C-alpha positions in Angstrom: 34.6 45.5 70.6 38.0 45.0 69.1 39.7 41.8 70.2 42.8 43.7 71.5 40.8 46.0 73.8 42.2 45.4 77.2 39.9 44.2 79.9 40.7 44.4 83.6 38.6 42.9 86.4 38.5 44.5 89.8 38.0 41.7 92.3 37.2 42.0 96.0 34.5 41.0 98.4 31.5 43.3 98.9 32.0 46.5 100.8 35.7 46.6 100.1 35.6 49.8 98.1 35.6 48.6 94.4 33.0 51.0 93.2 34.4 54.0 95.1 37.9 53.3 93.7 36.6 52.8 90.2 34.6 56.1 90.5 37.9 57.9 91.2 40.0 55.9 88.6 37.7 56.4 85.6 38.2 60.3 85.4 41.9 59.7 85.5 41.7 57.3 82.6 39.4 59.6 80.8 41.9 62.4 81.4 44.4 60.3 79.4 42.0 60.5 76.4 40.7 57.0 76.9 37.1 55.8 76.3 36.2 53.6 79.2 33.5 51.0 79.6 32.5 49.3 82.8 30.6 46.1 83.3 29.2 45.4 86.7 28.2 42.0 88.0 25.3 42.7 90.3 24.4 40.1 92.8 21.1 41.8 93.5 18.1 42.2 91.3 18.8 45.0 88.8 16.2 47.8 88.9 17.1 50.5 86.4 13.6 51.6 85.7 11.5 53.7 88.0 8.0 52.3 88.7 5.4 54.0 86.6 7.8 55.3 83.9 7.2 54.2 80.3 10.1 51.8 80.1 9.0 50.1 83.4 5.5 49.9 82.0 6.7 48.3 78.7 8.8 45.7 80.6 5.9 45.0 83.0 3.6 44.5 80.0 6.0 41.7 78.8 8.5 43.3 76.4 11.7 41.2 76.3 13.8 44.2 75.3 13.1 47.8 76.1 15.3 50.5 74.6 15.2 54.2 75.3 17.2 56.9 73.5 17.7 60.6 73.7 20.1 63.1 72.1 22.6 62.4 74.9 22.2 58.7 76.0 20.7 55.4 75.2 19.9 52.3 77.3 18.8 48.8 76.5 17.1 46.8 79.2 16.7 43.1 78.5 14.7 40.5 80.5 17.5 37.9 80.6 20.9 37.2 82.0 24.1 37.7 79.9 27.5 36.5 80.6 30.4 38.9 80.7 31.6 37.6 77.4 28.1 38.3 75.9 28.2 41.8 77.3 31.6 42.4 75.9 30.3 41.6 72.4 27.9 44.5 72.8 30.5 47.1 73.7 32.0 49.2 70.9 34.3 52.1 70.4 36.2 52.0 73.8 39.9 51.8 74.6 39.5 49.6 77.7 36.9 47.7 79.7 36.8 47.6 83.5 34.7 44.9 85.2 33.6 44.9 88.7 32.5 41.7 90.5 33.8 39.0 88.2 36.3 37.7 90.6 36.5 34.3 88.8 36.5 35.6 85.2 39.3 35.0 82.7 40.6 38.6 82.5 43.7 40.1 84.3 42.6 40.9 87.8 43.3 43.8 90.1 42.6 42.8 93.7 41.3 45.4 96.1 42.0 44.9 99.8 40.8 47.0 102.7 42.1 45.9 106.0 39.1 47.2 107.9 36.6 45.3 105.8 37.0 42.1 107.7 37.4 40.2 104.5 40.5 38.5 103.2 41.7 39.0 99.6 39.7 37.2 97.0 42.6 35.1 95.9 46.3 34.5 96.1 48.2 37.9 95.6 50.4 36.2 93.0 47.3 35.6 90.8 46.6 39.4 90.4 48.1 41.7 87.9 48.1 44.4 90.6 46.6 45.0 94.1 45.1 48.1 95.5 45.3 48.2 99.3 45.0 50.5 102.3 48.0 48.8 104.0 51.4 47.7 102.7 51.5 44.0 101.6 54.4 41.6 101.3 54.1 40.3 97.8 55.9 40.4 94.4 52.7 41.7 92.8 52.6 45.5 92.4 50.6 47.2 95.2 49.0 50.6 94.8 47.3 52.9 97.3 43.6 52.6 97.9 43.3 56.3 98.6 45.1 57.4 95.4 44.2 55.9 92.0 46.7 57.9 90.0 49.5 55.4 90.3 47.3 52.6 89.1 46.0 54.7 86.2 49.6 55.1 85.1 50.3 51.4 85.6 47.2 50.5 83.5 48.3 52.8 80.7 51.7 51.1 80.5 50.1 47.7 80.7 47.7 48.6 77.8 50.7 49.6 75.7 52.3 46.2 76.4 49.1 44.3 75.6 48.5 46.2 72.4 52.1 46.0 71.2 54.1 48.4 69.2 51.2 49.8 67.2 49.5 51.1 70.4 48.6 54.8 70.6 50.5 57.0 73.0 48.5 56.8 76.2 50.3 59.5 78.2 
């Protein structure tokens, strides 16, 4: 991954709507011609293989790395933990990276707040680059609607231009 590839971390407690929001945001970013990567921090035991399938059988037999490729996709499953920084070194040919679940990581954060979740925000609103919320918030940090990712997509495109400097491609 190029060093100037912007990385944005979406931070919130579980069941706040991070995945659902990202699921709606990604097509809008793709519609701007961007190649998007997502890194998810999963607090649960990852289970990508289906029991009985070849890749599951290879891993169960003790393979440390199992890779599967086709004419359309590829996947690599490793029997170890990687930090977000290690994962970033494996990502290539993208225009931006979105992370979900790394609320304490070093990247610009976008907080997601859902008033009905019963959870507070994951940090001080001033610590976020932006906030996505289902209710108005009193803060100097830009706040975007939880039910409409289009304004945040436009904000991220502008922020990417700033981060990349004057040589940035036109992202509109």
